[in-house]
N, C-alpha and C positions, 0 to 999 in steps of 0.2 A: 522500441523506437519512439521518440517524442516528436509530435508534429505541431506546427504553429497554426492554430485555427481559432476562429471565434466560436468557442464551444457552444454558447447559448443558442446560436441559430440552428444547431444540429439536433436539438431535442425539445420536447414539450412535456410538461406535466399534465396528464389527463385528469388525474385526481390524486388523492393522498398517497396511493401506493401503486400507481400505474403510470409509466412514462412511455413515450414513443421516441425513438432515436431514428433520425433520417439517415439511412445507410445506402441510399441510391448513389449512383455515380453521377458526376457532373455532366450536363447541367440539370439532371433529373434527380436531385437528392431526395425529394419527397416521394419518389416512385416506389421505394422500398422502405417499409416500416418495420423496424426492429422494436419489439415490445420488451419492456423491462418491468417485471413485477417485483415489488419489495414487500417482504413480510413485516410483521410488527416488531421483529428484532433485527431488522435491516439485513436479512438474508435475501439474495436476489436470484431471480430466474430470468433468463433471456430466451425469448421465443423468436425464431428466425433471425440469426445474427447478421445475415446479409452476405454480400460478396466479399471475397478475400481482400480486395483492395480498399475496403471500408473498415477493416478490423481495427486499424490504429485510431480511426475517428471514433468508433464505438468505445474503444478503451479510454480515449481522452474524455468522453462524456462520463463514463463510469468514474474516472478519477475526479472530475469536477463535482460529482455527486457524492464522493467519498465512499464509493461502493466497489472499487476495483479489486479489493481482496475479500468481498462478501458474496460473490456470485457462486451459488451452489450448482446450478444446472444451466446448460445451454441446450435448448430443444429446437432443432430445425423441423419445420413441418414436413419437409422432404429435402432431398439432397441436391436439387437443382442449384446451380452456381449462385443465383441471385438470392437464394434463401439460406444456403448452408455453407457457402464458400469460406466464410470467416470462422467456421466452427473450431478447427484445430488450432489456429493461431490464437483465438480468444481463449480457448481452453488453457493454452500454455501461459498466456499473459495473466489470467485470473486464477488459475488452479482449479477451475470448475470441471465437472464431468460433462460429457456430451451424451444426450439421450436421443436415440433415433429409431425409426422403424427397422426391424431386423434385416430387411432387404437393403437398407441404406448403410448398415454398419461396414461392409467391405469397402464401400466407396468413400467413407470417412477415413478409413485406415489408409487406403491407397486410391487417390482420386484420378489416377492416370487414364483409366478407361472412360470415366465420366468426362474428363477434360476433353479427350479426343472426340467423343460422341457429341458433346455440347458444341464444339467448334464446327462439326459437320452440320448440325441443325441450325445454329444461330449465327455462324460466321464470326465477323470481327467484333461483335458485341462482347463476346466472352473475353477478349483481350482486355477490355476495359474492366470487366469483373475481376480478372486475375486468376491465375491457377491456384487452387487451394493447396495449403501445406499438407504433407502426409500426416496421418494421425496414428502412427504406430505406437507412440509412447505417451498417449493420453488415455484417460479412463473413458470408455464408451459403454453405455448402458442400453439395454434393449427396451424400446417403448412397446410394451405388450398391449394388445387391444383390451380396452376396458380397465386398464390399470389406473389406480388412483395414486398420484404422487403427492405426498404431504410434506410441506416444509413450514413448520410453525403453524400459523393460522391460515395458510394458503393450501387449498386442495385443488389439484389439477387432474381432470379426467382425460385419459388418453383414448382417442377414438381412431381406429384405422379407417381411413376414408380414401381408398384407391379410386382411380379413374383418370384424374389429371396425371398421376404417376402411380406406379404399382407400390411405391414406398411412401405414400402420403399418409400423414396423420393429421388430425385436428385436435385441439386442446380446449377443454371446457373448464373455465375457472368456476367451480361449482358454487361457491358462496356468493359470487358476484353475477353469475349468469352471463358471463362473457365468453363467446366462442371465438377462439383464434383459428381462423379457417384456412390460413395459407392460401392455396390456390384451389381449394375444394369447393368453393362457392362463388367463383368468378372474381373479376377485378372491379373494385368500386372506384368510381370517378366522382369525388365529393362535390366538385363545383357544378356538376350536372345532376347529382344525386341519382346516378344510374349504375347498374351493374351490367357488365358484359362477360360472357364466358371466356375462360382462358384454357384452351384445349390443344396445345401443341402436340405433334406426334412424339411418341406413340400414345394417343388418347384412347381410352376404353369407355364407350358410352354407357353400357349397362352397369358397370361398376360405379361410374360417376352418379348415375341415377340412384342406385342403392345407397351410396354414401350420403347423398342429399336427404334421402328418406330417414336415415339414421340421425342426421343432424336436426332435421325438422322435428323428430320425435322428442328431442331433448329440450325443445322450446327455449332456446337461449334468449335472454333479454337484449343482448347486444352482439354484434358481429364485429370482430377486429380483423379487418382485411390486411394482409401484408401489402397488397397493392389496393388501396392505400388510404386507410383511415378506419375509425370506429363509427358504426352506424347502429342506431336502435333497430332491432329486428322487426317488430310487428309481424308482417307476413313477407318480409324480404326474401327469406329462404324459399317460401312457397312460390313466390313470383319467379325466382330464378329457376326453380324446378320446372315450372311451366314454360319458361323462356327456352331452356336448353332442349326441352322436348319439341317445341315448335321449330327451333332452328334445325334440329336433326330431321324431323319429318319433312320440312321444306326442302332441305338439301338432298334427302333421300329420293325425292320425287323429281328432281331435275338433274340434268347432266351438264354441269358447269364446272369449270376449273379456275377461271380467273377470279382472284379475290375481290377486285373492285366490282365486277359484275355480280358476284354473290352478295356482297354487302349492299348493293343497290336493291337486290331482290329482298333481302332480309329487312331492309328499312321499310318495306311496305307491310310487313307483318309485326314488326317490333318497334315501338316508339322509342325505345332506348337506342337502337341503332340509328334511327332517323335523327335523334337529338345529337348523338355522337358525331355523325357525318357533318352536321351543320356547324360543329365547333371543332372539328378534327385538326384544323390548322394550329390550334392552341395546345394540342396534346403533346406530351413528352414524346420525343422521337423514338425512344425505346418501346413505348407502348404501341406506337404506330407499326413498328416492325412486328411486335407480338400479336397484334390483331391479324396480320397476314398468316402468322404461324398457327393461330387459332383456327382460321378457315382451312388451312392445309391439314391440320390434325383431324378435323371433323370429316373432311372429304376422304381422307385416307382410311379413317375408321369405317365410313360407309362402304367404301370399296371392299374392305376386309369382310364386313358382315355380308355383303351381297355374294361373296364367293363361298360362304359357309354352306 
């Protein structure tokens, strides 16, 4: 299907062989970043294709760049609807294979259980994302931990990074030192230059911490957040590691359920939260909902751990 849109506003060239395509839903198109890597012979890799309802937009951008028939792989960092919903449709449109965590493969093939579970957790937002197409007749590859994917002069290291989700992977572009973190290292808000955790239920704290340790040990030069932008690392991952620990320890020590009350408490220990709350009225409505889910995921994980 062809759609009429001003293609140029939906993507940016970051450098000679890396693009970002804005695949978020209106009015928050920049909330989801789909990354496009192009090799020296114009073979492409898409990381986090975005929600199903943005698949046509991503395809139009590929056509504008002359790459709609040059995509080799589509790699969602995990199978949540905002990251992977477009996978099957884009695979059909481009002829590319989809590579995902082994736990995610059944949900790419048959997204019905994922769709119903997402509706239960996120409500009407998922209707805007759209129900993913079934992936029974597309090529699906297993993203094994520590696998290196080589396409011409592009080498991508697969790292299993559970915690946010059991089926989460991150991807390190080895030659460039760019880590595509999905949701394994939080949400980046570039206009404030802050990171906030994204920990919707069912979040697993200990796995998340171990995944952060793995990513820190790789010492990436840059972090490419799906939400939303590329940021030089320096010690950004280390700071997020300390941040999520302080959030967890604080919430573990109190008995609060209300998200607003919890955010107010966290703002006293985390300057990122304080800055966010001061500017929250300008934030994307979807992120405002996700912040509440983040608090819910953390509190439910603490309840689970206390019962062990």
